[in-house]
N, C-alpha and C positions, 0 to 999 in steps of 0.2 A: 504493500500499502503506499503511495506518495505519501511523504512528509507535509508539513504545512505549508514549509517554503516552496516546493516545488508547486503544491497546489494555486497559492495565490501567481504564481510564475504563469502556470499553464492556462488559467481565468485570464489571466493578463493578456496573453496570446490569442485568445480565445477571442477577447471584447476585440481585439485589432483586426478582426477579419473583416475583408469589405464586399461588396459585390463587383468591385473594379479588379476585371479578369488579371490586372498585371502585380497584383499584391500576393504576398506568401501565404499561401490556405494554411489552416491549422490541418495539421497531419491525421493520420487513422491514429496513430501512437498518441498525440497529444491528447484526441478525444477519450482513448480508452484508459488514459491515467487522471484525466480531468472527471471523467463516470465513479471510477473507481475512487472516489476521495468521498467517504462516508463514516465522518466522526463519530464516534462512539458516546457523544455527550448530546444531551438534550440542549432547547434553545436555551434555555435561561440557565444551566451549566453552561454555556459555552460566552454567556454573555459577561462573566467574570474571568474567562481564561483571555490572560493580556498575551500570552506569547501568541495567540492569533491574530488578535487586534491589532499588535507590535506590526505585524508583517500588512495588517490592511493597511497601516498608516502610512506605511513606507509607498502605498499608490499614489499618495496625494503629494504636490509640489508646496503647501503651504509654509509660509516663513516661520524661522524657529526664533526670531525676534518678539512676533507678534504671536499673541493669543488669540484667535480668532473664537470668540462666540457670541456670533449673530450669524449664524448659519439659517437661519429661520427666514434672514434676508432674501439671501442670495447664497448658495453654498458653490465652495472651489469644485471644479471635475479633478478625478482623478489624471494623472500623464495620459492613459493610453486613451481618455474620451480628448481630452486637449491635443495630444498627437496626429489624433483624428479631423478635428479641426483646422490645423496645418496643412495636411496633408491634403484634402479636399479645395482646402483653401487655395494651394498652388496651383493645383491642379485647374481650377476655375482660372485661374489669372496666366494661363497659356493659350486660352480665349475665350472668353469666358458665355459669349451665347452658346456656344456648340456645348461647352465640358459642361454648364450648367443645365441648359435645356433637355441637351439631347443624352447624357452620360450619366449627371450625378443627379437628377431629377427621377432616373429610371429605380432610385432607391424609394422615393417613398409610398408605393406601394405594398413591397415587403414590408417597410417600416410602420405603415399603420396596421397589416396583420399580427404584428411583434407586438405594437401596442397593444390591440386589441385583444391577443391572446391572454397578455396579461393581468389586463383590465378586467378579465372576463366577460366581455362582450365581443359584437359582430365589428368586424372592419367597417361595414358599412353607417355603423354609427359614433367613428371613430373621426375628428379631423386635427391636424396637427398645426397650430399656429404659436404665437410668439410667448404668451403668459396667460396666467389666470383672469387677470382683468380684462385683455380679448378674450377668449372665453366666454366668461360671464357676462360681457358687455353685449353681444353677439345676441345672447340671448333676452338680456335686460332690453336693451334698444330696438331688438325685431323682432319682439312677443307683436300681435294684435288686441292690445288693451284699448279701452273705450274711459271717456272720463265718468268719474265715479266709482271705477273699480278699484279694489281693494288689496293691495300689498301687505305683507307681515313680514315683519325680520328686525332686527335684534341692534341696539343702538352698540353692543358691541362686534358687529359685523365689520367688515373690511371697509376704509374708508372708501377706497374707488366704487365698492359696489354702493355704499350709500349715495356716492355722489350719483352714479349713473341711475338710480330711482329715485332722488330727488328732483335730478334734468325730467324722467317722467312724470312726475306728478308736480313741477310746475310747466312745463310745454303742455301737458295732456289732460290731466285735471284729475288724475290718478290719487288715493289718497293712503299714506304710508300707515299701520298701525303696528307700533311697538313696543317688543317685548321687552320688559324692565327683567333682567337679571343680575343678581348679588354674586360674583365671583370672589372666591373660587365656589362652585357650588358643587357640592355631594348627593342630590337627590334629583333622580330622572324622572322621577314622576312630576316633582313638582315644576322639573323644566317643560314636562310635558303641557302640562296644566296651563301654563304660562302662557304657551303658546297656542293653544285649543284657545283661551281668553282671550284672542286677540283677532280669531276667527271669526267671519262675518258671514249670512248670506251673499254679499258684494263681493268678498274675498277670492280672488283670481289665482294669486301665486303666492307659497312661502318659498321666504330666501333661508337658506339656512348654513350657518357655515359649521363645516364639519370638528376643526378643531381652531378656535377661538385666537386668532395669530397674536392677539395683547400678552396672554398668560398660557396658552395651552390647553385650557379648559375642551376634553370632549364632550360634545353634544352627541345625545341621542336621537341621532338622523333619522332611522328607520322608524322609530315609534313616533316621530313628531310626521314625518311624513304619511305614515299608516292615516294619522288623524289627520287631515289633511284631504288625502285622498277619500277619505268615508265621506267628504263634505263639498265630493267633483272640486277640489284645490289642486295647480298642481305645482310642484316643487323644484325647485332648484339649487341644488347644493353647491357652495364653495369647499374644493377640497385640497386648495392652496398647498395648506401643513400637513395633510394626511396620506396624500398618495406616495409611495414608498417610505411611508414612517409607520403605520400602521398596518397589519395585514389585514385586506379585504381584499373583494372585488366588487366592483362598479354597484353595480346591480344589488348588494347587499345593503346599502343606506337607504336604499328604498325612493330617489329619485328619478325625476323626468328629465331633468338636465342638468350639469355637472361639467364644471371645470376645472384647470389646476396649472400649475406651473413645475415644471420638469428642471427647473433651474436652481429647484430648491433639494428636496430628500433626495430626488432619483440621479441629484451630483452632473445629470445633463447639463448641455452649453448653456450661457450666461443669453435669457432670451429664445426659451423653446418654451411651448405649451399644448397642452393638448385642450379641444370641447367634445362632449358626448353626449349626444341624445337620442332619446327613443326614435327607432326608424321611424314610425308614426307620426311622430310630433316634426320632423325635418319639414315639410312641406309650407308648414305655417308660418316658419321662425323665416324672416327675411335677412338675407347676409349684412354684416357691419361695412361689408363693400362690396357694392350691389357689382353682378353680374348679367349675365343676358337671361338668365334664369332663375328670377330670384324666389319662384312658388315650386322647385324643383324638388323632390325627396331625395335627391344626390348628396351627403354628407360636405362632398367635394366644395358644390359652393360657397363654403365657409373658409375656403382658402383659395380665393381670388387676392389673392395681397401684389400679385406683379412681381418683380424683380423682387428678389430676397434672399436673404442670407443661406443657400442650398448647403451652404458648410456644415452653419451650425445645426441645421433639421438632418441632415444627413448624422452628422455626430451624435446624435440621442439613441442611435442603436447601438454605439459600442457601452454608453451610460447606462442603457437595458440591459446589458448582459453583465457589468461589471452587478448590477441590481441581484442577477438571478444568480450569481457566483456566490453572492452573500448569501442570500434566501432573507425572505421575508422575515419569517420568525423568529432569524438569529439578530437581523438590523433593529427588528424593534423590542426584543428583550436586551439587547445592549445599552441600547438610545433611553430606553426606561432607566438603568440601570446608571447610566451616566447620569442623567436627572437626580434619581435618588444621593446617588455618592456625596455631590456636594448642595443639595439644598438639606438632606436631611441634616447635616451640620451645620449650615447656614441658620438652621431655624432654631438652633438652642440659643445663637450670641442672643447677648441685649440689644434690644429695637429694632434686630432683623423683623419683618413680617412678612412671612412668603405668602404668596395671591395665588396660589398655585396648588391644589389638589396632589397628593402624595399615592393618593388610589389611582392602581392602574387603571382602573375602568373609566378616569377622569382624566389621565393626562398622560402623555411621550414621554418625547424630548425636553419641548417647551418649558418655560416654570419663569415665572419673574417676583422682584421681592424687590421691599421697599424698606427704608431705614429712617425710624424716627427723630423727625427735624430734619432730614435730607430730601430735596425735590429729584426728582429723573435725571437733570443733568449734573450736578453737583456729584452722585453718584455715578453716573459714567465717564465724567469729566478725570475723577481723582484715578477711578480705576484705572482707566489708560494714561494720564499722566504719570500716576507714578508704581505703576503695576504690568502697565504693554497688554492690556487685557482689555478685548474688544466687546462691547456689547450693545444693545439697543435702550437709548432711553426710553421710556413709556409714562406717559401724562395722560389717561384717557378716562373720561369719567370717574369712577374710584377707585382707577387704577394710577398710583405715583412711585414709580422705582424701574427698576432695568429691568429687559427679559433675556434671560442668558439661552440662548442652545448651543449645542455640542452637536458633534456628528461623529461619524464613524472613524475618523481619522484623529479625534482628539485624544487628551492621553489622562491617567490620572493625575500625572503630575502638573498637567497642565489646570487640573479642576482646583488642586492643591493649592497651586498660585491665587486662584479665584479662592479658595477658603481664605487663604493670607489676607487680601483685598476686601473681603467683607467684616473680617476681623478687626484691621485695620479701622474702615469705614465705623463700628458699630462702638468706637471709642472714641469718635468726633465728638 
């Protein structure tokens, strides 16, 4: 049986495989060795196997001087993905209109099929785009709604989605009914109840953020969706922070429409995303960027972007292969372990308030903390200025502090350094 080190090497080679014939293919021997790697530990046991995760860390090219704990914004890509972008870019620049449209673009359909298989849906329901905002705005701005129609959403939803629905409210006379949540929340029955209370006979859409970006709260998407569907209401799901983070298939969430960014937890190239919608819904949604058949039921009508960075799009395939090598269950367990590692200790410190649940049902990798007497900006600037730790300052609704988001390349030494910083701040 191959060693862990050999396994990572083989996985990296597999991820570099391309549809361009001139590139070296993965040999039968390599595939056999890759397939033979079957760890004897469970996902939870693997979460604490530092030898295994050290090898994963070597796949990334992150700065050793700056500790990046804002992967919830944009995650770096492993080197195999970066190399793919460079390779496709160099090829495209040999004769852009030829290589982009006639060669590289031929990889879109295989990529669509692979993404769909990973997500547990039909390829005819997947559109490849640039980020979750583009995907979700396609639905929000393309949905046929009329004056007086109502939308249910939460004040903790992502700002760009709030902006989009509020624009429709202003332009088209829609009405938004806001769900008021106190975070962190550890009562799914209460969460569902709060959403149901905002549904009326005029409600047409319920907007659900699967993992709230501010503090990592996981919402019971499927249960909320079931209540909406009982009332004939459609469901739009923001999966920006849950795709390739939690182990699930898109239909498990119960939605009719779904958008995500791939440059977060999948570690795909920066500026890559994905839209999904049920096949029977496609024809009624107008594309964000019009084409000649806006009422078509072909999901590809949402990809009419004109000239775009094909090299970024195609390198998504390498990121997906890397994800498959890690395994969803192992990755989710590791991310939650990293969050727990620092958050459980930080919570014990004086003046520190953890604004994220430590129960697995309600949080994954993301967590938010505040410190009594210090505003978000002060905490963030002190952590970076004195400890070179990059976090995201968040002051939104009732939250005032910083968000910490490790990724699979984050080491325990990085998190020990974070705890040093939090301890220092708790004494100010």
